[in-house]
N, C-alpha and C positions, 0 to 999 in steps of 0.2 A: 504494500500500500504506500503510495507516494505521500509526500508531506502535505500537499494541497488537499488530497482526498481525506487524509486524516483530520485536517483542520475542519473540513466540511462536516465530517461525521461527528467530530468533537463538538462543533457548534450546535448540531442537531441534538446531541446528547445533553448538552447543557440546557438548551431550550426546553427539552422534555422534562428535565429534572427541576426546573424552576418552581412549579406549583407546589412541590412537596415541602415538608418541614425541614429546617436546617438540622444537620447532624454533624457530629465531630468527624473529622477526616483523618485517615492514616493510622498506621500501627506504630506504637511506641514500645512494643514488646520485644523487638529484635535488638540484641546487644551489639550491634555493629552499625557503623555509619561510614565516614571516610576511611576508617581502618579496615573496611571490607577489601580494599585494594592494597596490595603490596605488603601485607603482613601475614605472619603465621604460616602454617603448612599449606602448600599448594600442589597437591599431588597431580593434578591435571595440567599444571603449568600454564594457566590462563590468566595469571595475575590477580586472582581472587583467593581470599582466605577460604579454605575448605569448610570450616565451621560456619562462616558467614553464608556460604552457599546453602548449607543445610538449614540454617536458621531462617533464611529468606524463603526457601522452598517449603519448609514446615509451616510457617505462619501464613503464607499466602495460598496454601493448598486449598483448592475449591471445595465447597460443600456441595455434594450431589443429592438431588432429590430424584427418587426413582418412582416409577408408576406402580400401581397396585398389581398389575399383571406381570411384572418383571420376573423372569426365571433365570437370569444370568448375572447375579450379583458378584460372583467371585472374580477378584482381580488382585494383582500384585504390583502396585505402581512403583515406578522409578522416575528419576528426574535428571536433568542436566541444566547447568546455569552458565550463562556467558555475559560478559560485559559488553554493552553496546556503546557506552560513552562514559569516560571518567569525568569529563568536564561537567556533565549533568548528573553524574552519579546514577546511571541507569543500567539496569540488568534485565535480562530476559530469562525466564524459567520455563523449561520444556517439561511438562508432566506427561510421562508415558503411562497411560491407564492400564495397559496389558490385561484386559479382560480375558478370562479363560476361553470364552466362546461367545459368538453371536448366535443367539437362540431364536432368530426369526424363523417363522414357520416354513416359508418357501425359499428363503435365501440364506439360511443359517450356515455357519462355518466354524471351524475350530480356530481359536485365536481371534482377538478383535483389537487391533492397534489404534484405537482412537486416542486423541491427545488434546492438550491445551497448552498454549503459550501465554504467559502473563508477563507484561512489561511493567516494571516498577522502578521507582526512583527514590533516592534518599534526599531529604532536605529538612534542616532545622530540627533534628532530633527524631524525625519520623520517616517511615517508608510509606509510599503512596502507590496504589495501583493506577496505572494510566490506560493500559490497553489490554485486551484479551483476544487471542485468536482461538476460536473453538472449532475443532474438527467435527465434521458431520458428514460421514461417508466420503471423505476427501479422496479425490481422483477416481470416483465412481461415476456412474451415469446420472446419479441424483445428488451430486455434490452440493451440500448446503452450508459448507464451512464459511466462516466470515470473521473479520475483525470487528470488535465492539469497543467503544470508548467506555471509560469508567461510569459515565452518566447513563449508559444503556444497560447497566448491570444491576442486579439486586444483591442485597447484603442482609443475611439473617442475623441481625445483631441481638435479637431476643434469645437465640439459641446459645450464644456465647457472648457475654457482655464485653469481652476483651476486643471484639471486632467493632468495626465502624465503617462508615461510608469510605470507599477506596481501600478497604481492607481486603480480606479474602472474599471472593464472589460466591454467590449462590447460583448453581447451574442446574439445568433440567436435562435428564437423561432419557433419550427415546426408548420406549419399552422394547426390551430384548435386542435392540440394535445399537444402543450406547452412543449414538450421536449426541453431542451436547449443545445446548441452546441457552440463550440469555434469559428467556422467559417462556411461559406456557404457550402464548400465541405464536411466537416464532417457531417453537417446536411443532405445533400442530400444522403449520404450513410447510414444514421441511420435507425434503425428499418427495416432492410432488404430492404433498398431503398424505403421505404414507406413515410419517412419524407421529407418535402420540406420547405425551408426558402428563404427569400429575404430581401433586405434592402429597405423597403417601408415606414413603420411607426415606429418611435422609442418612447419609453416610459420609464420614470423613475417612475412616480407616479402610484398608484392604482387609480381606478375609483370611489371609495367610498368616498374619501376625498382628498383635496389638500395638506394635511399635511403629508409629506413623513415620514412614520414610527413613527410619534409621538404617544406615549403611545401604542406601539405594541410589547414590550418586554415580551415574554411569560415566561421568567425565565428558568425553566427546568422541566423535568417530575417529579422530586423529589420535588422541590420548585416551585410551579406553580403560577406565577404572573397573568397570563391570561389563562383560559381554556375555560370556557363557554362564547360564544359570540352570542348575539342576533342581527340579522340584517334582515330587511324586514319581520319582524314577525316570522322568523325562528331562531332556536337556534342550534349552532354547538358546539361540544366539541373538541377542537383542539389537546389536549394532551392525550386523552384517546384512548384506543384501540377499537374505534367504527368507523362506516362508516362516511365518509366525503361527505356531500350532496351538498356542495356549496351554502348553504342557500336557497335551493330549494329542492323539492322532487317530481319530475314529475313521475307519476305512470307508465308511459310507458318507463322509462329509468332506468337502474341500477345505483347504487351509487358506488363511488370509496371507496377503503379502506383508512383508516385514516393515520395520520402522526406519531403516536407513534412508529410504527415498525421501521421507518427510524431514528427517534430521538434516539431510543434505540441502534440501530446498530452503531451509531456514537458517543454514549456516552453523549448525551445532556439531 
């Protein structure tokens, strides 16, 4: 998205947000600011403190609302972080959802590599969400993926009082297909009106562990901190250009394509 398109979308988002009540903005819970750059351990050699990468990814991890008919909750998320600008203290976080399966009735497959990219910046003691790219069947025939400004997103501050406007976003997950959207109406119009969402069950955590994103930093496609992962007796390679099988390989179902094509497209 070019700068002028972003400005237009941001202006629309601000206009739409004007009628609502004023809320506190940003997260003050992250123990890093300027010192996120050039300090501490930097295993992936990207100029960022590894613990800062974790803290930012942890605190901005989206809250997912699932539909009542969802049958494929299982996932094991990973993340990557990169700096886009030191002068504006801006980072992007790539959240790999790694759902075990897409359980759609007619188009289901093993492995479901949907993802989100959050662009955040640090200023005056707080971190702020600026933009979110939400994958929704990306590179498929009904691709509904899009960038959204912070003003076009929702924030469930009542669920956790530490959150605020421009903190971690609330996203809606299409039933069994796992495309993510900024609100219910956008979801219901997604994928040629085939997607459906509701606010029934919310989830921060993956189902494989209660430790949210601990030891899940994949690094990058160039400096790979995690690639090969073995779970339930099956091995997946998350950063290579191979099929993603969701740690399963049912003979009667196709496998999805992997994450590397998306990581490459966004420079991770």
